[in-house]
C-alpha positions in Angstrom: -10.2 -24.4 -41.9 -13.0 -24.7 -39.6 -13.0 -28.4 -39.6 -9.2 -28.7 -39.2 -9.2 -26.2 -36.3 -12.1 -28.3 -34.6 -10.1 -31.4 -35.0 -7.0 -29.9 -33.5 -9.1 -28.5 -30.6 -10.4 -31.9 -30.2 -6.8 -33.2 -30.3 -5.5 -30.6 -27.7 -8.3 -31.5 -25.2 -7.8 -35.1 -25.6 -3.9 -34.7 -24.8 -4.5 -32.5 -21.8 -7.0 -35.1 -20.6 -4.4 -37.9 -21.1 -1.7 -35.8 -19.1 -4.4 -35.3 -16.1 -5.2 -38.8 -16.3 -1.6 -39.9 -16.3 -0.8 -37.5 -13.4 -3.7 -39.0 -11.4 -2.2 -42.5 -12.0 1.2 -41.4 -11.1 0.3 -39.8 -7.8 -1.9 -42.7 -6.7 0.7 -44.8 -5.4 2.1 -45.6 -2.8 -1.5 -46.1 -1.8 -2.5 -44.5 1.6 -3.5 -46.8 4.4 -7.1 -47.8 3.9 -9.8 -47.9 6.5 -11.2 -51.1 7.9 -14.0 -52.1 5.5 -16.5 -55.2 5.1 -14.5 -56.7 2.3 -11.5 -56.5 0.1 -11.7 -57.3 -3.6 -8.7 -57.9 -5.9 -9.0 -57.6 -9.9 -6.7 -60.1 -11.3 -4.0 -59.2 -13.6 -0.9 -60.2 -15.6 1.1 -60.9 -12.0 0.3 -61.7 -8.6 1.0 -58.2 -7.1 -2.6 -57.4 -6.6 -3.3 -60.8 -5.2 -0.4 -60.6 -2.7 -1.5 -56.9 -1.5 -5.1 -57.8 -1.2 -4.4 -60.7 1.1 -1.9 -58.7 3.3 -4.8 -56.3 3.8 -7.0 -59.3 4.7 -4.4 -61.0 7.0 -4.0 -57.5 8.8 -7.6 -57.2 9.6 -8.6 -54.6 7.0 -11.6 -56.7 5.9 -13.8 -59.7 6.8 -13.6 -61.5 3.3 -11.5 -61.2 0.3 -13.0 -61.8 -3.3 -10.5 -62.5 -6.2 -12.3 -61.6 -9.2 -11.6 -62.6 -12.7 -9.7 -66.0 -12.1 -9.0 -68.2 -15.0 -11.6 -70.7 -15.1 -9.1 -73.2 -15.7 -7.2 -72.5 -12.6 -7.9 -74.5 -9.2 -8.1 -73.0 -6.0 -4.8 -74.6 -5.1 -3.2 -73.1 -8.0 -4.3 -69.7 -7.3 -3.2 -70.0 -3.7 0.2 -71.1 -4.6 0.9 -68.0 -6.6 0.2 -65.7 -3.4 3.3 -65.3 -1.1 3.3 -64.6 2.6 0.7 -65.7 5.2 -2.5 -67.9 4.3 -4.1 -68.5 7.7 -7.2 -67.0 6.2 -7.3 -68.6 2.9 -9.8 -71.5 3.7 -12.3 -69.4 5.8 -12.1 -66.3 4.0 -11.1 -66.2 0.4 -13.6 -66.4 -2.2 -12.7 -66.9 -6.1 -14.6 -65.4 -9.0 -14.5 -67.3 -12.1 -16.9 -65.5 -14.5 -15.6 -62.1 -15.2 -13.7 -61.8 -18.5 -13.2 -57.8 -18.2 -13.5 -54.9 -16.1 -17.4 -54.6 -16.3 -17.5 -58.5 -15.8 -15.4 -57.8 -12.6 -17.8 -54.9 -11.4 -20.9 -57.3 -11.9 -19.1 -60.5 -10.2 -18.2 -58.0 -7.4 -21.6 -56.4 -6.9 -23.2 -59.9 -6.7 -20.7 -60.9 -4.1 -21.1 -57.8 -2.3 -24.9 -58.0 -2.0 -24.8 -61.6 -1.1 -22.8 -60.9 2.0 -24.7 -57.4 2.7 -21.5 -55.6 2.8 -21.3 -51.6 2.7 -17.8 -50.9 2.2 -14.8 -52.2 0.1 -11.2 -51.7 -0.4 -10.7 -52.0 -4.2 -7.0 -53.6 -5.3 -6.1 -53.4 -8.8 -3.2 -51.8 -10.9 -2.5 -48.0 -10.7 -3.4 -47.4 -14.2 -6.3 -49.7 -14.0 -7.9 -48.0 -10.8 -9.8 -45.2 -12.4 -11.6 -47.3 -14.9 -12.3 -50.1 -12.4 -14.0 -47.2 -9.7 -16.3 -46.2 -12.5 -17.4 -49.6 -13.1 -17.8 -50.5 -9.6 -19.8 -47.3 -8.7 -22.0 -48.1 -11.4 -22.8 -51.4 -10.3 -22.6 -50.9 -6.3 -23.7 -47.0 -6.1 -24.5 -47.5 -2.3 -21.2 -49.0 -1.3 -18.5 -47.1 -0.1 -15.2 -47.6 -2.2 -11.4 -47.3 -0.8 -8.8 -47.4 -3.8 -5.7 -49.4 -3.0 -3.8 -49.0 -6.4 -0.7 -51.1 -6.7 2.5 -50.2 -8.9 2.9 -52.3 -12.2 5.5 -52.7 -14.9 3.8 -49.5 -16.3 6.3 -46.8 -15.1 3.2 -44.1 -14.6 5.6 -41.4 -13.8 7.7 -41.8 -17.2 5.0 -43.6 -19.2 5.9 -41.2 -22.1 9.4 -42.5 -22.3 8.6 -46.1 -23.2 6.4 -46.7 -26.4 4.6 -49.7 -24.7 3.7 -47.7 -21.7 2.7 -44.8 -23.7 0.3 -47.1 -25.6 -1.0 -48.7 -22.6 -1.6 -45.4 -20.7 -3.3 -43.8 -23.9 -5.5 -47.1 -24.4 -6.6 -47.1 -20.7 -7.6 -43.6 -20.9 -9.7 -44.1 -24.1 -11.3 -47.0 -22.2 -11.9 -44.8 -19.2 -13.4 -42.0 -21.3 -15.9 -44.5 -23.1 -17.0 -45.5 -19.6 -17.4 -42.2 -18.4 -19.4 -41.2 -21.5 -21.5 -44.2 -21.1 -22.4 -43.3 -17.3 -23.1 -39.8 -18.4 -25.6 -41.0 -20.9 -27.2 -43.5 -18.6 -27.4 -40.9 -15.8 -29.1 -38.5 -18.2 -31.6 -41.1 -19.2 -32.5 -41.9 -15.4 -32.5 -38.3 -14.7 -35.4 -37.8 -17.7 -37.2 -40.9 -16.2 -37.2 -39.6 -12.6 -38.5 -36.3 -14.1 -41.2 -37.8 -16.0 -42.4 -39.9 -12.9 -42.4 -36.9 -10.7 -44.6 -34.8 -13.2 -47.2 -37.4 -13.4 -47.1 -38.5 -9.8 
């Protein structure tokens, strides 16, 4: 009985966390106007919405440069440029493409290297609404001293009625589980860093 009660408790806590996570996603859009930053980064997805939003931010003077992270290695610069609508006057001078990232952690590493290369101290982060919480965790771990301004965009996942569709419900639940994994990883790593720091302090 105790084991069953524990399982039920864990399930309730998980479900409550999922609801809180989904609410956070739902209220994140429309994104507020971000402040001017050094750079803007877009994490690629299944549509061009993220790229278009990021380029509009660049064109409006919100940043000096744009990095599109996670571009398909088989895609050419011309092909990527072709899927973005609207103005492209800054494309040749101020848009960089990252081809190495294969997942969100890879995005963070690619963005971190680009950020350090340019000496940037602030970034506007553009990705899907449901993907933003996990992206921020990964980016904060990779660029702890950089100010991050989230700019989530709406996708085909209806964050306000995610429970009404089996596909949306599965995607939201999966994203929440991935978020918990990263949260747990960073908590463990943070604890390890804290212990090392305490040990150094005791011997100094």
